[in-house]
N, CA, C and O atoms as a DFTB+ gen file, in Angstrom:
328 C
 N C O
     1  1     -52.214       2.078      20.391
     2  2     -51.479       2.315      21.031
     3  2     -49.983       2.279      21.731
     4  3     -49.063       3.096      21.702
     5  1     -50.131       0.919      22.411
     6  2     -49.501       0.130      22.562
     7  2     -48.726      -0.611      21.980
     8  3     -47.733      -1.067      22.545
     9  1     -49.081      -0.913      20.546
    10  2     -48.524      -1.581      19.019
    11  2     -47.868      -0.011      18.718
    12  3     -47.180      -0.295      19.698
    13  1     -47.567       0.909      18.446
    14  2     -47.886       1.777      17.561
    15  2     -46.134       2.305      18.523
    16  3     -45.024       2.569      18.061
    17  1     -46.413       2.282      19.292
    18  2     -44.990       2.330      20.254
    19  2     -44.123       1.145      21.041
    20  3     -43.405       1.091      22.039
    21  1     -44.430       0.560      20.390
    22  2     -43.473      -1.323      20.324
    23  2     -42.702      -0.777      19.382
    24  3     -41.502      -0.506      19.328
    25  1     -43.891      -0.627      18.414
    26  2     -43.239      -0.630      16.565
    27  2     -42.006      -0.172      16.607
    28  3     -40.964      -0.755      16.309
    29  1     -42.253       1.421      17.176
    30  2     -41.114       2.512      17.034
    31  2     -39.651       2.221      17.658
    32  3     -38.557       2.491      17.162
    33  1     -39.924       1.641      18.791
    34  2     -39.020       0.726      19.936
    35  2     -38.336       0.147      19.086
    36  3     -37.159       0.487      18.970
    37  1     -38.878      -0.892      18.250
    38  2     -38.084      -1.526      17.732
    39  2     -36.972      -1.009      16.776
    40  3     -35.756      -1.199      16.775
    41  1     -38.019      -0.094      15.737
    42  2     -37.165       0.282      14.470
    43  2     -36.126       1.089      15.060
    44  3     -35.081       1.142      14.411
    45  1     -36.181       1.775      16.218
    46  2     -35.642       2.264      16.842
    47  2     -33.766       1.692      17.458
    48  3     -32.564       1.956      17.468
    49  1     -34.705       0.884      17.819
    50  2     -33.421      -0.517      17.972
    51  2     -32.824      -0.811      17.189
    52  3     -31.683      -0.352      17.239
    53  1     -33.191      -1.829      15.855
    54  2     -32.716      -2.125      14.476
    55  2     -32.133      -0.828      14.322
    56  3     -30.996      -0.633      14.753
    57  1     -33.117       0.555      13.464
    58  2     -31.753       1.201      13.646
    59  2     -30.191       1.081      14.489
    60  3     -29.056       0.699      14.204
    61  1     -30.746       1.530      15.426
    62  2     -29.378       1.723      16.023
    63  2     -28.814       0.220      15.846
    64  3     -28.204       0.278      14.778
    65  1     -28.755      -0.489      16.114
    66  2     -28.014      -1.823      15.566
    67  2     -27.153      -1.739      13.970
    68  3     -25.956      -1.910      13.739
    69  1     -28.505      -1.343      12.847
    70  2     -28.010      -0.673      11.647
    71  2     -26.543       0.476      11.348
    72  3     -25.634       0.481      10.519
    73  1     -26.881       1.261      12.372
    74  2     -26.275       2.161      12.537
    75  2     -24.442       1.418      13.532
    76  3     -23.273       1.800      13.475
    77  1     -24.885       0.692      14.022
    78  2     -23.626       0.088      14.785
    79  2     -22.682      -0.653      13.689
    80  3     -21.486      -0.439      13.490
    81  1     -23.442      -1.478      13.103
    82  2     -23.015      -2.719      11.941
    83  2     -22.419      -1.814      10.489
    84  3     -21.344      -2.089       9.957
    85  1     -23.171      -0.917      10.090
    86  2     -22.928       0.119       9.417
    87  2     -21.044       0.845       9.397
    88  3     -20.123       0.819       8.582
    89  1     -21.287       1.527      11.042
    90  2     -19.435       2.154      11.636
    91  2     -19.005       0.785      11.375
    92  3     -18.009       0.778      10.652
    93  1     -19.306      -0.079      11.627
    94  2     -17.849      -1.636      12.012
    95  2     -17.314      -1.921      10.240
    96  3     -16.146      -2.134       9.916
    97  1     -18.335      -1.864       9.409
    98  2     -18.414      -1.741       8.331
    99  2     -17.751      -0.874       7.786
   100  3     -16.978      -1.307       6.931
   101  1     -17.749       0.383       7.975
   102  2     -17.029       1.062       7.041
   103  2     -15.261       1.165       7.922
   104  3     -14.287       1.553       7.278
   105  1     -15.182       0.883       8.936
   106  2     -13.994       0.672       9.298
   107  2     -13.085      -0.695       9.133
   108  3     -11.870      -0.869       9.223
   109  1     -14.022      -1.462       8.893
   110  2     -13.198      -2.755       7.923
   111  2     -12.997      -2.209       6.697
   112  3     -11.852      -2.208       6.246
   113  1     -14.096      -1.637       5.930
   114  2     -13.838      -1.344       4.520
   115  2     -12.371      -0.073       4.290
   116  3     -11.621       0.021       3.318
   117  1     -12.381       0.842       5.708
   118  2     -11.310       1.624       5.382
   119  2      -9.857       0.855       5.853
   120  3      -8.705       1.045       5.462
   121  1     -10.317       0.068       6.690
   122  2      -8.500      -0.453       6.843
   123  2      -8.329      -1.926       5.926
   124  3      -7.522      -2.831       6.140
   125  1      -9.148      -1.857       5.068
   126  2      -8.888      -2.653       3.672
   127  2      -8.447      -1.127       2.685
   128  3      -7.450      -0.993       1.976
   129  1      -9.296      -0.349       2.879
   130  2      -8.095       0.332       1.670
   131  2      -7.022       0.622       2.161
   132  3      -6.056       0.244       1.499
   133  1      -6.768       1.250       3.247
   134  2      -5.362       1.535       4.252
   135  2      -4.463       0.380       3.693
   136  3      -3.312       0.618       3.329
   137  1      -4.997      -0.848       3.632
   138  2      -4.040      -2.057       3.592
   139  2      -3.873      -2.023       1.940
   140  3      -2.684      -2.169       1.658
   141  1      -4.546      -1.902       0.997
   142  2      -4.205      -1.858      -0.395
   143  2      -3.620      -1.154      -0.589
   144  3      -2.788      -1.391      -1.466
   145  1      -3.599       0.462       0.176
   146  2      -2.877       1.673      -0.494
   147  2      -1.529       1.528      -0.222
   148  3      -0.687       2.076      -0.933
   149  1      -1.226       0.824       0.763
   150  2       0.637       0.651       1.617
   151  2       0.943      -0.608       0.964
   152  3       2.116      -0.902       1.194
   153  1       0.210      -1.678       0.062
   154  2       0.617      -2.726      -0.337
   155  2       1.058      -1.836      -2.240
   156  3       2.020      -2.141      -2.944
   157  1       0.062      -0.849      -2.539
   158  2       0.577      -0.347      -3.665
   159  2       1.728       0.289      -4.153
   160  3       2.289       0.131      -5.237
   161  1       2.174       1.458      -2.673
   162  2       2.521       1.897      -2.575
   163  2       4.450       1.338      -2.233
   164  3       5.380       2.104      -2.486
   165  1       4.577       0.479      -1.877
   166  2       5.254      -0.512      -1.207
   167  2       5.986      -0.793      -2.651
   168  3       7.170      -0.538      -2.871
   169  1       4.666      -1.614      -4.005
   170  2       4.905      -1.844      -4.729
   171  2       5.835      -0.847      -5.809
   172  3       6.648      -1.189      -6.668
   173  1       5.308       0.688      -5.346
   174  2       5.784       0.989      -6.367
   175  2       7.410       1.710      -5.721
   176  3       8.197       2.273      -6.482
   177  1       7.607       1.584      -4.581
   178  2       8.641       1.748      -3.696
   179  2      10.272       0.841      -4.452
   180  3      11.347       1.186      -4.942
   181  1       9.446      -0.608      -4.085
   182  2      10.367      -1.686      -4.863
   183  2      10.514      -1.922      -6.140
   184  3      11.507      -2.493      -6.588
   185  1       9.552      -1.511      -6.844
   186  2       9.481      -1.032      -8.613
   187  2      11.050       0.122      -8.978
   188  3      12.085       0.062      -9.643
   189  1      10.349       1.094      -8.046
   190  2      11.173       2.296      -8.704
   191  2      13.193       1.604      -8.163
   192  3      14.200       1.501      -8.863
   193  1      12.970       1.314      -6.755
   194  2      14.540       0.448      -6.592
   195  2      14.947      -0.376      -7.503
   196  3      16.034      -0.053      -7.983
   197  1      14.374      -1.543      -8.020
   198  2      14.459      -2.582      -9.075
   199  2      15.060      -1.876     -10.719
   200  3      15.782      -2.377     -11.581
   201  1      14.394      -0.554     -10.634
   202  2      14.523      -0.160     -12.050
   203  2      15.472       0.856     -11.711
   204  3      15.391       1.704     -12.600
   205  1      16.324       1.190     -10.875
   206  2      17.043       1.702     -10.401
   207  2      18.552       1.102     -10.308
   208  3      19.553       1.624     -10.798
   209  1      18.478      -0.352      -9.424
   210  2      19.126      -1.271      -9.860
   211  2      20.034      -1.878     -10.942
   212  3      21.210      -2.225     -11.053
   213  1      18.373      -1.819     -12.042
   214  2      19.051      -1.990     -13.598
   215  2      20.011      -0.686     -13.881
   216  3      21.203      -0.837     -14.148
   217  1      19.472       0.438     -13.812
   218  2      20.260       1.108     -13.881
   219  2      21.521       1.605     -14.070
   220  3      21.922       2.107     -15.120
   221  1      22.274       1.443     -12.858
   222  2      22.783       0.772     -12.384
   223  2      23.643      -0.401     -12.644
   224  3      24.803      -0.308     -12.243
   225  1      23.330      -1.350     -13.167
   226  2      24.040      -2.395     -13.532
   227  2      24.729      -2.465     -15.047
   228  3      25.695      -3.075     -15.507
   229  1      23.169      -0.983     -15.917
   230  2      23.734      -1.014     -17.072
   231  2      24.827      -0.243     -17.257
   232  3      25.556      -0.590     -18.186
   233  1      25.090       0.548     -16.738
   234  2      25.895       1.786     -16.132
   235  2      27.383       1.089     -16.246
   236  3      28.315       1.329     -17.012
   237  1      27.230       0.071     -15.116
   238  2      28.386      -0.729     -14.461
   239  2      28.939      -1.228     -16.149
   240  3      30.007      -0.848     -16.630
   241  1      28.199      -1.909     -16.681
   242  2      28.569      -2.995     -17.804
   243  2      28.887      -2.260     -18.557
   244  3      29.968      -2.540     -19.074
   245  1      28.150      -0.846     -19.105
   246  2      29.014       0.150     -20.011
   247  2      30.356       0.763     -19.950
   248  3      31.221       1.154     -20.734
   249  1      30.111       0.657     -18.394
   250  2      31.777       1.396     -17.542
   251  2      33.051      -0.056     -17.921
   252  3      34.218       0.016     -18.306
   253  1      32.377      -0.990     -17.676
   254  2      33.416      -2.549     -17.930
   255  2      33.880      -2.387     -19.654
   256  3      35.032      -2.379     -20.087
   257  1      32.691      -2.274     -20.392
   258  2      33.121      -2.621     -21.613
   259  2      33.630      -1.373     -22.520
   260  3      34.194      -1.551     -23.600
   261  1      33.314       0.196     -21.843
   262  2      34.360       1.379     -22.586
   263  2      36.007       0.907     -21.650
   264  3      37.043       1.008     -22.308
   265  1      36.098       0.466     -20.301
   266  2      36.957       0.665     -20.144
   267  2      38.188      -0.943     -20.018
   268  3      39.259      -1.226     -19.480
   269  1      37.140      -1.607     -20.905
   270  2      38.578      -3.268     -20.424
   271  2      37.947      -3.783     -19.538
   272  3      36.741      -3.992     -19.400
   273  1      38.878      -4.002     -18.877
   274  2      38.854      -5.101     -17.080
   275  2      38.592      -4.324     -16.310
   276  3      38.155      -4.715     -15.228
   277  1      38.781      -2.702     -16.599
   278  2      39.568      -2.263     -15.362
   279  2      37.587      -1.648     -14.734
   280  3      36.703      -1.059     -15.356
   281  1      37.647      -2.178     -13.292
   282  2      36.410      -1.642     -12.451
   283  2      37.345      -0.696     -11.716
   284  3      37.952      -1.357     -10.872
   285  1      37.687       0.498     -11.694
   286  2      37.194       1.109     -10.969
   287  2      36.548       2.047     -11.441
   288  3      36.303       3.144     -10.939
   289  1      36.341       1.742     -12.149
   290  2      35.542       3.201     -12.267
   291  2      33.546       3.004     -12.266
   292  3      32.659       3.848     -12.395
   293  1      33.495       1.311     -12.031
   294  2      31.778       1.471     -11.449
   295  2      31.560       2.357     -10.354
   296  3      32.343       2.826      -9.528
   297  1      30.039       2.522     -10.561
   298  2      29.553       3.077     -10.019
   299  2      29.023       2.522      -9.070
   300  3      28.381       1.519      -9.381
   301  1      29.044       2.888      -7.595
   302  2      28.809       2.643      -6.477
   303  2      27.158       2.490      -6.300
   304  3      26.367       3.286      -6.808
   305  1      26.766       1.341      -5.500
   306  2      25.286       1.291      -5.787
   307  2      24.710       1.547      -3.848
   308  3      24.986       0.840      -2.879
   309  1      23.857       2.830      -3.918
   310  2      23.439       3.250      -2.663
   311  2      22.451       2.546      -2.511
   312  3      21.691       2.249      -3.433
   313  1      22.270       2.034      -0.862
   314  2      21.503       0.651      -0.605
   315  2      20.390       1.614       0.083
   316  3      20.861       2.534       0.752
   317  1      19.687       1.569       0.045
   318  2      18.514       2.600       1.161
   319  2      17.863       2.152       1.748
   320  3      16.959       1.716       1.036
   321  1      17.594       1.794       3.409
   322  2      17.035       1.500       4.187
   323  2      15.418       1.645       3.990
   324  3      15.201       2.852       4.099
   325  1      14.346       1.053       3.782
   326  2      13.215       1.682       3.391
   327  2      12.187       1.721       4.407
   328  3      11.109       2.267       4.173
């Protein structure tokens, strides 16, 4: 009887330790996923801003070539704080 009760107690402790380790691992993995998602979102924002700058620059060049050297019609670039 003593062997059975100690074996059960040992299993319970091992299960408890495993459960805590699993919770810790899940928190760690969730943090990694959140970090990855942040990087992806930031990359998308920066890529979008970069593409907008390219579009603005192309419009600027188009205006320069269509009006000669008159730069009064150049578009204003709106800088946004991210």
